[in-house]
N, C-alpha and C positions, 0 to 999 in steps of 0.2 A: 531847717529846710534848707536845702542850695539856693545860692546867691540866684534872686529874681528879681524882674524890676520892684513885684513888691516889695521885696528886701533893698532894693539897694535905694527906694522912692522915699524922701523926707519923711520923719514922724508925723504927722499931723500937733500942732498947737491945741495941747490941750492939757493943763495944767488945771484948771479949776476942777472941785470940788463940791459934792451935795454939801449939806446944810450940814446934815446931820454925820456924815464921812469922817471917819478917823483919820488923820493923818501918816501916812504907811510905812514907819519905821522897818530897816532890815536886821536893827540887832540891838539888845539894849549894853551891851558888856563893850562893845568894840564899834568902834568909831568905822562910815566908810575912807575911802581914800578917790582921786579920781587917775591915782599914777599907777598903770596895772606895776604888779606884784611882781618877783622874782621870785624864780623857784631856789631855795637855800642851795648854798653849791654843797654844804655838808650839814651834819648834825646839827641841832640844833646843842645838846647835850655835850658833855664827855673834856678832855685835855687832850687841845688844840696842838697841842706841843707835844704829844707823844708821837715816835718814831712812823707808824702806820700814816699817818697822815704826809711826809715829806714821799713813802713808797706811793701813796696813789698822786702825790705831785710829778713826780717822776714819772709815771704808768702815763698819766693824760699828757707828760710834752712827749711821750715814744708815738703814744697813741696820731697824735695831733702831726707826726712826722711821715705818716703811713699813707700812700694813692691810698686809690681804689680796690686796687685790685692783692693790696697788701691786707686792707683793710678785711674784704669779704676773706682772703684766707687763711685771718688768725681768726673769723667766726667760724669758717668751719673748722679749724683747727679745736675752738670752745665748743663748738656744736652749738651754736646759735646760729639765728634767722641769718641768710644772708642779702634778705634783699634791704630795697630802698637807698636814699642818694647816700655819697660820702660823709655828706653832719649825719643823718642821721644813723653809716655802719659806728661814725667817731662815736657819737652817745648813747650808743649801746654799750661798745665794748667799755667806755667807762665807766656807766652806770654797773656793767656786772663786774671789775675790778677791782670798782669799789665796795660793792658789796660783799665779795672775796673777802678782802681787807679787813675789812671792818669785822666780820665774820668771824676770824681767826684772831681779834682784837682784842682785847682786855677794857683799849678804848672807845670799845662798841659801849652804848648807855641807849641809845633807839631801836626798837625790835625794827624793820622792817614791816611789820603783818600791814594789810592796804585800812587807811580813815577808815572807810566805810565798807559794809558786807557786801551791799545793793547800794549800783547805783542807778537810778532810773534815767534811761534816754526819750525824753519829747520833744518832737519835733513838727509843733502843728502846719497845717494845709489853710491858708487863709482864701478868701473871696478878694479879689482885683479885678482892674482894668486894665490895659494896657500902659495907661499913661495915669496912672494914679494923680485925682487935683489931693491940694495938700492937707482939706478939710476931711479925704476920705477915712472912713473906717471901715477896719481888715474884721470879717465876721470867722471865728475859725467853721471852720469848713469839716476839718477833717482833727482827730484826737488819738493820738499813736503814745505809746508808751512801751521801749524796749528794755526788759532786766537783764539789768551783771551780774554775774558774782564775780567776785573781787578775789574771789579765792580758786574758783577751778578757772577762773578764767574764762566765763563760755556765757554768750545769752541763753538763759534760761525758760524768758519768757516772755509772752508781747501782750498788750492789748492793740485792739483798735474798733473808733467806730465812728462814724460821719456825722456829721451835725446839721442840723435845718438850721438855716441864717432866717431871720425874724425881717431883720431891718430892710433888707435886701433883698430879698429871695433866690430871684433870677439871676442864677450865675453867667455872666460873659463869658460869649463864645471863646477868651482870651485866657480868660482860669481855667474852662473846662479844657482847653488843649493845653496849658501849663502842666496841671495839676492829675490830669486822667479821671477828673471827677466830675460825672453826668450830674443832668438835673434830675433824672429819675433816684440818684443815690441822694443826694438831699431832700428832697421831697419828702422821701421813707425813711429818713434817719428820725433820730427825735433830736430836742432843742437843746442849748447847752448845756441847762442847767440838768437835767435828767444824766446827759452822758456824763456830765463830771461828775456827779450823783453818785456814777456805775463805776467811775473811774477809781472815783474813792474807795468806796467799796473792796474793788478790783486790790488796790491797796495794803486796805485791811484786814483782807487775806492772805496776803502774801507776808502777814504781822510785822510790818516797816513799822518801824517807829516803837515800838513794844519789843519785841524780842530781839529786832534785827537793825542794826543803823543804818540810814541811807541816807542820801541825798540826789538831789537833779541834776542831770547834763543837759547841756544843751550845748547847738552848734551858733555862736556870735549871740546877741544882747535881747535882740528881736522875739524870740518866744514868751520869754516871758515878762521884760519890761516893754513889748507893744502890746504884742497881739494875744496874751491873758491877760491883761489890764485893762484895755480897751477893752476886751471882750467880756469880761467882770462888769463894765460900770451899764454896756450895755443890754445885760441881764441883770441889772439891778440887785447885785450880790457883792459882798464884800473880794479883796483877794484871801486867798489862801495862804493861811498861816505855813500851810507848809509847803509852797512855792517861794517862797519869804529872798533863799539862799540858793544860789546853784555853781555848778562848773562851767563856765568858758570854755570849753576846750579850745577856740581857739587861743587865746591867753596860755592855757597849759601847752597846748600843742608851739608855737612861737618859744616861751620862755623855755622850754624845756630843751627843746632843738635848737636855741638860738639861729630864729630866722625871723625874717621880717613879717607884716603881715599882708604882702600880696603873697605869702607863700600859705596863708592859711584858711583856700575856700576848700571845699571839703574835697572837687575833684584831687588839689594841687596836691593835699597832705595825704588822699590814697596816693596818689601816683609819687608821692615823695619817700612812703613805708613800700614800696613797692606792689601794691593792690591795683585793681582796677573795681570800677563802680559797681555795682551788684544789685542789679531788677531796674527798675523804672524812677528817674529823675524827676524829683517834688512829687511822687507817690510819699510821702509821709513814713510812713510803715516802713519801706525800705529807705529813707533817705535815713532816718534814729536806728535802721539796721546796721548803716555801712556807719557812718559817726558810732558805733557802738564800737566795730568793727578798730576803728582808732582810738578810740579809749583802752581795747582789750589790746592793741598791740603795744600803746603808750608806758600802760602796765606791767609789762609784759621785760619791757627797755629799761622796766627804772624806775619811771615815771608813779610820784605817787600822788594823785592825782588829789588834789582839793580847792572847797570853795572860793573862788572868785570876785564873788558878785551876788550882789542882793537887791532891792526893791529899796531907795528909801525914796521919802517925800515923792512917791508915783517916777521917779527915776530908775534906772539902773545905775549904779553906781560899783568901784571895784573895792571888793574886801583886802584889805592891806595881811599881809601872810602872820604878822604877829599875833592877827584877832585868834580865841579857842577854836579848835575844832571842834566844831558840832554839826551832830547829824538832826537833819528834818525830824519836824515835831510830828507826835499824830496824825496821820491825813484824818482831817474830819474836812465835811462839807461845810465852808460859809455858812455867816445868815447872810440872809436878806438887808439890804441897806435902808436905814431910816427913810 
């Protein structure tokens, strides 16, 4: 979801776990790191002494010396998208030349295919107050998923349901005004466990984790690391295994386009890519669709989106770039807590 008071408030000090709860681990084969990983500047395999890499460096140097008008003119010449700020145009041209030169070089030993067949964009909406106290428990009230086909680079489907909060069933006026979700919507909605079960069935119908390799993508760490984790505790179920790793698009965007964190908010990313927000801000489904538009734009610009965060011992951690690339497991409804 977009920047809001509920996202900028400090996480609750919720570090205790129930007696029968297993500690949450992110992965068994790779350790987590607190430092953000950097987008690899070149393929992991191949002979880097090959002259093609000198050609790529020379092309990058020429692109760095261009002004914005020259960059746009070159994009027009190559039939590339001309939208975006100067840094975005530079990255687009560099990625294009790199792909083209490696495509025609024997040094290319890594295919340019996407890491995943599908990417599931999730952006929860949760209960909130205008000034959330430190111990405030956010309950999920909207559960959206937007499905990206990484081969066609299109949004191909979506899932969305409202959720009935149970701890504090009455929404605040601030929350209703911010999200556009009314009291009637949540009163008539299913509980989180029921909605999660329906979401799992929807993912299974898409054959994700069986026929197709997939992962999740979020706008920041809060959706999985805070909202979903807190909601699972409130609903007395274990955190779902299939959601333990995800792509934090803010990190991916910042690393790929080499911009500071201040330029990785949803509206900033859209504007820097030459796009405008489509829909109603803080509507979970609309936020998810706009995040998906950014992800598709990045894929078109040559970014290979990969998992960069996971849940480790109840907290979100960065995944090192050296970690093996794995899709999320088959979606299953998590078990109840002991």
